[in-house]
C-alpha positions in Angstrom: 14.2 -9.7 -2.9 16.4 -6.9 -1.6 15.2 -3.6 -0.2 14.3 -1.0 -2.8 16.6 2.0 -2.5 17.1 5.1 -4.7 20.2 4.8 -6.8 19.9 1.0 -7.1 18.4 -1.1 -9.9 14.9 -2.3 -9.0 12.3 -4.4 -10.6 11.3 -2.8 -13.9 13.9 -0.1 -13.9 17.7 0.1 -14.0 17.7 3.9 -13.6 17.9 4.0 -9.8 15.5 6.9 -9.8 13.8 7.5 -6.4 10.3 7.2 -7.8 11.1 3.8 -9.4 12.5 2.5 -6.1 9.4 3.8 -4.2 7.0 2.2 -6.7 8.9 -1.1 -6.5 8.7 -1.1 -2.7 5.0 -0.1 -2.6 4.2 -2.6 -5.4 5.3 -5.6 -3.2 2.5 -7.8 -1.9 1.0 -6.3 1.3 3.3 -3.3 1.5 0.5 -0.7 0.9 -1.9 -2.7 3.2 0.6 -2.7 6.0 1.1 1.1 5.6 -2.6 1.7 5.4 -3.3 -0.3 8.5 -0.7 1.5 10.5 -2.1 4.8 9.3 -5.3 3.8 11.1 -3.4 3.0 14.4 -0.1 1.6 15.6 -0.1 -2.2 16.1 2.1 -5.0 17.4 3.0 -7.9 15.1 0.0 -10.1 16.0 -2.5 -7.3 15.8 -1.2 -6.1 12.4 -1.3 -9.7 11.1 -4.9 -10.0 12.3 -5.8 -6.7 10.5 -4.2 -8.0 7.3 -6.3 -11.1 7.0 -4.4 -13.8 5.0 -1.0 -12.3 5.5 1.5 -14.9 6.6 4.0 -14.2 9.4 7.0 -14.6 7.2 5.7 -12.1 4.6 4.7 -9.7 7.3 8.1 -9.9 8.8 9.8 -9.3 5.4 7.5 -6.3 4.7 8.1 -4.8 8.1 11.8 -5.1 7.7 11.7 -3.5 4.2 9.5 -0.7 5.3 11.7 0.0 8.4 14.8 -0.1 6.1 13.1 2.5 3.9 12.4 4.6 7.1 8.6 4.5 6.6 8.0 2.6 9.9 9.2 3.0 13.5 8.9 0.8 16.6 6.9 2.8 19.1 5.4 2.2 22.6 2.3 0.7 21.0 4.1 -1.4 18.4 4.8 -0.6 14.8 3.8 2.9 13.7 4.4 5.1 10.7 7.5 7.2 10.9 7.3 10.9 10.0 8.2 9.9 6.4 5.5 7.2 6.4 2.9 9.7 7.6 4.0 12.1 4.8 3.7 9.3 2.2 0.2 8.4 3.3 -0.8 12.1 3.3 0.3 12.1 -0.3 -1.9 9.1 -1.0 -5.1 10.7 0.4 -5.8 12.8 -2.7 -5.3 9.7 -4.8 -7.8 7.9 -2.6 -10.4 10.5 -3.4 -9.6 10.3 -7.1 -10.0 6.5 -6.9 -13.5 6.9 -5.4 -14.4 9.3 -8.2 -13.0 6.9 -10.8 -14.9 4.0 -9.3 -18.1 6.0 -9.5 -17.5 6.7 -13.2 -17.0 3.0 -13.9 -20.4 2.0 -12.3 -22.8 0.7 -15.0 -26.1 2.6 -14.8 -29.1 0.4 -14.2 -31.8 0.4 -16.8 -35.3 1.3 -15.6 
């Protein structure tokens, strides 16, 4: 699968709209997990693979390549790290994380006494 880029046809959309390209990229297996792990701390390839239990080296390599092409990751002194755009993206997700916690608490089934 090619890299998702604005202006190009992506899975589920032929419009080329930037939001559709972003959602395609983030919807790929392990993309969000890799970003989330690197939000916690930079990591080299092996450490990142270890943090993402069950992630094969070939898939990790593909995701790292796609996320670098999208300019969401950089190679730093301590390994892979979020780029300034990657940090900005994760910052945009933090309110969604809070909402997801609220949503989950509303789905909990009350126990009967």
